[in-house]
Backbone as CSV, one residue per row, in Angstrom:
resi,resn,N_x,N_y,N_z,CA_x,CA_y,CA_z,C_x,C_y,C_z
1,MET,136.784,76.797,199.236,135.830,75.913,198.587,135.647,76.362,197.153
2,PRO,135.611,75.430,196.170,135.456,75.803,194.798,134.068,76.366,194.493
3,LYS,134.033,77.220,193.445,132.784,77.799,193.019,131.897,76.693,192.382
4,PRO,130.596,76.703,192.693,129.734,75.632,192.134,129.630,75.787,190.602
5,LEU,129.374,74.671,189.928,129.222,74.684,188.506,127.931,75.385,188.100
6,ASP,128.016,76.118,186.991,126.879,76.857,186.525,126.087,75.961,185.530
7,PRO,124.865,75.599,185.869,124.087,74.710,184.955,123.894,75.320,183.583
8,LYS,123.757,76.604,183.510,123.567,77.285,182.217,124.807,77.085,181.355
9,CYS,125.999,77.238,181.950,127.234,77.029,181.209,127.410,75.556,180.816
10,GLN,126.994,74.631,181.638,127.081,73.215,181.353,126.236,72.917,180.082
11,LEU,125.034,73.453,180.002,124.206,73.252,178.824,124.814,73.949,177.596
12,CYS,125.298,75.143,177.805,125.877,75.927,176.689,127.075,75.187,176.090
13,ALA,127.878,74.541,176.913,129.101,73.845,176.460,128.756,72.704,175.492
14,LYS,127.561,72.166,175.602,127.154,71.085,174.734,126.765,71.540,173.324
15,LEU,126.486,72.837,173.194,126.061,73.432,171.923,127.287,73.765,171.053
16,PRO,127.093,73.746,169.716,128.152,74.276,168.865,128.373,75.743,169.188
17,THR,129.608,76.224,168.953,129.934,77.607,169.320,129.027,78.600,168.595
18,ALA,128.750,78.398,167.303,127.935,79.351,166.579,126.532,79.459,167.214
19,LYS,125.956,78.325,167.562,124.626,78.323,168.144,124.666,78.987,169.553
20,ALA,125.733,78.728,170.333,125.875,79.291,171.653,125.978,80.800,171.560
21,LYS,126.696,81.345,170.546,126.808,82.770,170.361,125.449,83.388,170.019
22,VAL,124.644,82.691,169.221,123.343,83.253,168.866,122.438,83.277,170.067
23,LEU,122.403,82.165,170.846,121.528,82.076,172.012,121.953,83.015,173.142
24,HIS,123.285,83.195,173.322,123.732,83.901,174.476,124.445,85.231,174.122
25,GLY,124.467,85.569,172.850,125.125,86.815,172.406,124.202,88.015,172.596
26,THR,124.486,89.062,171.812,123.718,90.308,171.947,122.269,90.155,171.533
27,ASN,121.993,89.254,170.579,120.598,88.997,170.170,119.892,87.992,171.075
28,GLY,120.665,87.317,171.932,120.080,86.330,172.832,119.919,86.944,174.209
29,ASP,120.365,86.204,175.245,120.228,86.680,176.633,121.389,87.566,177.058
30,GLY,122.404,87.745,176.259,123.463,88.714,176.504,124.551,88.234,177.475
31,CYS,124.625,86.965,177.779,125.646,86.549,178.734,126.930,86.127,178.097
32,TRP,127.030,86.050,176.746,128.236,85.593,176.053,129.354,86.645,176.226
33,ASN,130.466,86.193,176.786,131.679,87.010,176.943,132.813,86.320,176.268
34,PRO,133.259,86.820,175.072,134.303,86.094,174.333,135.596,85.908,175.083
35,LYS,135.850,86.742,176.112,137.103,86.599,176.850,137.136,85.345,177.775
36,VAL,135.964,84.920,178.235,135.937,83.802,179.171,135.135,82.602,178.648
37,CYS,134.214,82.807,177.709,133.321,81.712,177.378,134.002,80.585,176.650
38,HIS,134.989,80.882,175.747,135.654,79.756,175.063,136.354,78.819,176.073
39,ASN,137.083,79.437,176.972,137.784,78.586,177.993,136.791,77.872,178.909
40,ARG,135.750,78.548,179.299,134.756,77.932,180.185,134.048,76.779,179.507
41,ARG,133.706,76.952,178.235,133.019,75.887,177.481,133.943,74.671,177.367
42,SER,135.223,74.907,177.126,136.185,73.833,177.023,136.314,73.105,178.376
43,PHE,136.378,73.858,179.455,136.468,73.303,180.800,135.238,72.397,181.054
44,TYR,134.026,72.863,180.745,132.840,72.046,181.041,132.792,70.788,180.145
45,ARG,133.217,70.916,178.895,133.227,69.739,178.049,134.230,68.716,178.521
46,ARG,135.452,69.148,178.882,136.489,68.194,179.346,136.146,67.635,180.706
47,ARG,135.532,68.470,181.560,135.168,67.987,182.914,134.177,66.860,182.794
48,THR,133.181,66.974,181.934,132.161,65.954,181.745,132.848,64.660,181.228
49,ASP,133.742,64.790,180.262,134.406,63.617,179.732,135.313,62.959,180.782
50,ASP,136.048,63.762,181.556,136.948,63.216,182.558,136.185,62.491,183.642
51,ASN,135.078,63.028,184.090,134.290,62.427,185.160,133.663,61.116,184.702
52,SER,133.153,61.081,183.442,132.536,59.852,183.014,133.584,58.736,182.799
53,ALA,134.833,59.141,182.429,135.864,58.160,182.172,136.358,57.566,183.476
54,GLN,136.206,58.244,184.592,136.672,57.763,185.877,135.741,56.736,186.507
55,LEU,134.524,56.681,186.075,133.563,55.760,186.686,133.628,54.382,186.056
56,ASP,133.755,53.411,186.898,133.696,52.009,186.459,132.248,51.507,186.577
57,ALA,131.867,50.686,185.666,130.503,50.139,185.713,130.620,48.655,186.020
58,ILE,129.729,48.200,186.938,129.641,46.770,187.225,128.180,46.333,187.009
59,ALA,128.005,45.077,186.797,126.675,44.505,186.620,126.439,43.497,187.741
60,VAL,125.406,43.718,188.497,125.019,42.778,189.566,123.610,42.306,189.234
61,GLU,123.431,41.029,189.126,122.161,40.477,188.785,121.170,40.674,189.935
62,PRO,120.039,41.322,189.663,119.058,41.511,190.783,118.433,40.184,191.196
63,PRO,117.982,40.080,192.409,117.354,38.822,192.827,116.064,38.547,192.061
64,ALA,115.871,37.327,191.678,114.715,36.961,190.843,113.567,36.503,191.802
65,THR,112.680,37.408,192.081,111.538,37.089,192.934,110.263,37.361,192.152
66,TYR,109.235,36.623,192.480,107.931,36.820,191.827,107.203,37.945,192.510
67,PHE,106.553,38.784,191.705,105.619,39.769,192.242,104.584,40.107,191.230
68,ALA,103.392,40.548,191.709,102.301,40.840,190.816,102.038,42.333,190.859
69,VAL,101.627,42.876,189.723,101.231,44.286,189.640,99.821,44.365,189.004
70,LEU,99.081,45.387,189.440,97.705,45.569,189.009,97.637,46.871,188.203
71,TYR,96.982,46.821,187.069,96.795,48.037,186.255,95.322,48.450,186.314
72,LEU,95.091,49.689,186.777,93.728,50.198,186.878,93.549,51.286,185.878
73,TYR,92.620,51.097,184.954,92.296,52.081,183.907,91.116,52.900,184.420
74,LYS,91.418,54.153,184.821,90.391,55.055,185.369,90.819,56.468,185.224
75,GLU,89.848,57.369,185.310,90.145,58.758,185.322,90.659,59.200,186.688
76,PRO,91.503,60.212,186.756,92.008,60.649,188.082,90.898,61.103,189.015
77,GLY,91.120,60.968,190.265,90.142,61.384,191.248,89.195,60.266,191.655
78,ASP,88.048,60.660,192.132,87.092,59.665,192.616,86.159,59.247,191.489
79,LYS,86.692,58.643,190.449,85.926,58.231,189.296,85.820,56.708,189.293
80,PRO,84.811,56.151,188.668,84.653,54.688,188.646,85.764,54.018,187.807
81,LEU,86.020,52.740,188.175,87.018,52.003,187.459,86.491,51.572,186.081
82,HIS,87.250,51.845,185.050,86.850,51.511,183.692,87.212,50.109,183.299
83,ALA,88.505,49.765,183.541,89.041,48.437,183.214,90.184,48.118,184.121
84,LEU,90.566,46.828,184.163,91.715,46.437,184.971,92.443,45.274,184.293
85,GLY,93.718,45.192,184.593,94.586,44.119,184.096,95.644,43.830,185.133
86,ALA,96.383,42.752,184.933,97.411,42.381,185.931,98.561,41.660,185.219
87,GLU,99.734,41.707,185.845,100.901,40.973,185.346,101.639,40.340,186.484
88,LEU,102.255,39.196,186.218,103.158,38.550,187.140,104.583,38.682,186.610
89,TRP,105.464,39.139,187.442,106.847,39.365,187.090,107.806,38.423,187.817
90,LEU,108.862,38.062,187.173,109.928,37.307,187.844,111.176,38.163,187.618
91,GLY,111.611,38.803,188.701,112.787,39.705,188.614,112.416,40.921,187.753
92,GLN,113.133,41.074,186.633,112.938,42.248,185.761,112.138,41.956,184.523
93,LYS,111.467,40.769,184.485,110.738,40.417,183.247,109.297,39.938,183.574
94,PRO,108.324,40.372,182.807,106.978,39.823,182.995,106.915,38.377,182.478
95,VAL,106.206,37.528,183.243,106.106,36.120,182.844,104.675,35.698,182.512
96,CYS,103.701,36.455,183.056,102.322,36.083,182.794,101.452,37.367,182.842
97,ARG,100.457,37.422,181.960,99.650,38.617,181.922,98.133,38.240,181.880
98,LEU,97.373,38.965,182.674,95.919,38.864,182.606,95.509,39.999,181.665
99,GLU,94.916,39.632,180.529,94.481,40.686,179.598,93.421,41.546,180.306
100,PRO,93.483,42.863,180.065,92.532,43.763,180.728,91.073,43.427,180.365
101,ILE,90.178,43.675,181.353,88.753,43.487,181.146,88.019,44.799,181.566
102,HIS,86.896,44.998,180.974,86.047,46.155,181.396,85.392,45.827,182.727
103,CYS,85.139,46.834,183.499,84.542,46.641,184.827,83.106,47.176,184.905
104,PHE,82.432,47.315,183.774,81.075,47.835,183.737,80.166,46.896,184.520
105,GLY,79.406,47.438,185.438,78.434,46.699,186.190,78.997,45.909,187.361
106,LEU,80.311,45.930,187.552,80.896,45.198,188.685,80.953,46.130,189.875
107,THR,80.536,45.595,191.010,80.598,46.365,192.263,82.021,46.295,192.782
108,ALA,82.328,47.115,193.786,83.663,47.128,194.399,83.974,45.763,195.015
109,GLY,82.984,45.114,195.590,83.222,43.769,196.163,83.553,42.746,195.113
110,LYS,82.833,42.791,193.976,83.135,41.852,192.886,84.487,42.081,192.251
111,ILE,84.862,43.334,192.171,86.177,43.648,191.646,87.276,43.132,192.600
112,ARG,87.092,43.340,193.891,88.031,42.846,194.894,88.155,41.324,194.809
113,THR,87.022,40.656,194.724,87.015,39.200,194.648,87.779,38.706,193.375
114,TYR,87.515,39.385,192.230,88.171,39.049,190.998,89.683,39.248,191.052
115,THR,90.111,40.379,191.605,91.573,40.609,191.718,92.227,39.598,192.654
116,ASP,91.540,39.187,193.703,92.062,38.134,194.588,92.171,36.819,193.832
117,GLN,91.192,36.500,193.000,91.205,35.239,192.202,92.392,35.281,191.219
118,VAL,92.640,36.437,190.635,93.759,36.572,189.725,95.076,36.288,190.465
119,LEU,95.234,36.842,191.602,96.402,36.638,192.458,96.602,35.159,192.785
120,GLN,95.474,34.500,193.172,95.532,33.077,193.455,95.860,32.223,192.229
121,ALA,95.366,32.645,191.077,95.668,31.941,189.820,97.149,32.049,189.472
122,PHE,97.716,33.234,189.634,99.138,33.442,189.399,99.946,32.531,190.354
123,ALA,99.532,32.527,191.625,100.248,31.750,192.661,100.194,30.261,192.356
124,SER,99.032,29.736,192.006,98.908,28.305,191.756,99.612,27.891,190.457
125,GLN,99.565,28.729,189.411,100.164,28.430,188.153,101.664,28.306,188.251
126,TYR,102.267,29.163,189.068,103.747,29.231,189.169,104.248,28.710,190.519
127,SER,103.374,28.106,191.365,103.734,27.564,192.658,104.574,28.519,193.520
128,VAL,103.984,29.734,193.696,104.630,30.731,194.528,103.590,31.295,195.513
129,SER,104.067,31.989,196.524,103.159,32.625,197.502,103.041,34.067,197.182
130,LEU,101.810,34.480,196.869,101.510,35.862,196.591,100.344,36.293,197.470
131,TYR,100.596,37.225,198.360,99.558,37.646,199.263,98.875,38.957,198.860
132,GLN,99.565,39.763,198.092,99.003,41.027,197.636,99.792,41.477,196.420
133,TYR,99.214,42.478,195.742,99.897,43.111,194.624,101.007,43.985,195.110
134,LYS,102.164,43.839,194.465,103.302,44.661,194.869,103.073,46.146,194.581
135,ASP,102.394,46.449,193.452,102.107,47.834,193.109,100.861,47.890,192.257
136,MET,100.203,49.037,192.306,99.012,49.290,191.461,99.294,50.577,190.694
137,PHE,99.092,50.499,189.369,99.324,51.647,188.501,97.970,52.172,187.984
138,GLU,97.684,53.431,188.202,96.481,54.039,187.624,96.833,54.633,186.294
139,ILE,96.136,54.174,185.248,96.337,54.611,183.874,95.017,55.245,183.428
140,THR,95.114,56.400,182.785,93.882,57.050,182.339,93.086,56.161,181.392
141,SER,91.795,56.208,181.504,90.942,55.250,180.763,90.997,55.482,179.263
142,SER,91.532,56.586,178.798,91.655,56.794,177.358,92.669,55.841,176.757
143,TYR,93.511,55.218,177.599,94.508,54.248,177.120,93.995,52.809,177.239
144,CYS,92.684,52.633,177.454,92.110,51.326,177.621,92.439,50.470,176.402
145,PRO,93.065,49.293,176.584,93.395,48.432,175.442,92.305,47.484,175.015
146,VAL,91.204,47.408,175.786,90.153,46.449,175.484,89.326,46.927,174.289
147,ARG,89.101,46.064,173.332,88.275,46.382,172.216,87.208,45.298,172.051
148,PRO,85.976,45.651,171.760,85.414,46.964,171.599,85.322,47.698,172.926
149,CYS,85.367,49.025,172.821,85.336,49.851,174.030,84.478,51.121,173.768
150,PRO,83.609,51.498,174.680,82.748,52.651,174.444,83.577,53.965,174.298
151,LEU,84.796,54.006,174.840,85.664,55.183,174.663,86.269,55.251,173.287
152,HIS,86.288,54.137,172.588,86.879,54.076,171.255,85.930,53.414,170.278
153,PRO,84.804,54.091,169.990,83.801,53.483,169.131,84.304,53.206,167.663
154,GLU,85.325,53.947,167.239,85.804,53.781,165.864,86.556,52.489,165.716
155,SER,87.048,51.885,166.825,87.848,50.669,166.723,87.004,49.461,166.538
């Protein structure tokens, strides 16, 4: 069975020889061996080129289905929801966006009702069946895009 590839040598092979000698020579980590390193670096460079040349690439169009995603702007952990937004996607492209809103003063029930209404609005606007959000992304509230915002008083 062949010896496994050394990840350190793979990275070293991508460097210019002068830089590799500095990093791995006597002033570096000391692994530079002039008797083997030149050949080994050449092997790793050619191996990478040969392997990438052997791969053929094909393009297959992904199925175009509608799905909705929900963006929750909040701090990690059990913190209150700062803002929320949503998007409707068709395949790999967003087609409709609900601009984010602040959630100050909204109870969990009101937020749930609002997100359900957004889902229904997407469904009726594009005549599709949406029963739930495909994914929910939690984004730290410091990235809240809503202005004015108490987190960004200078804006």
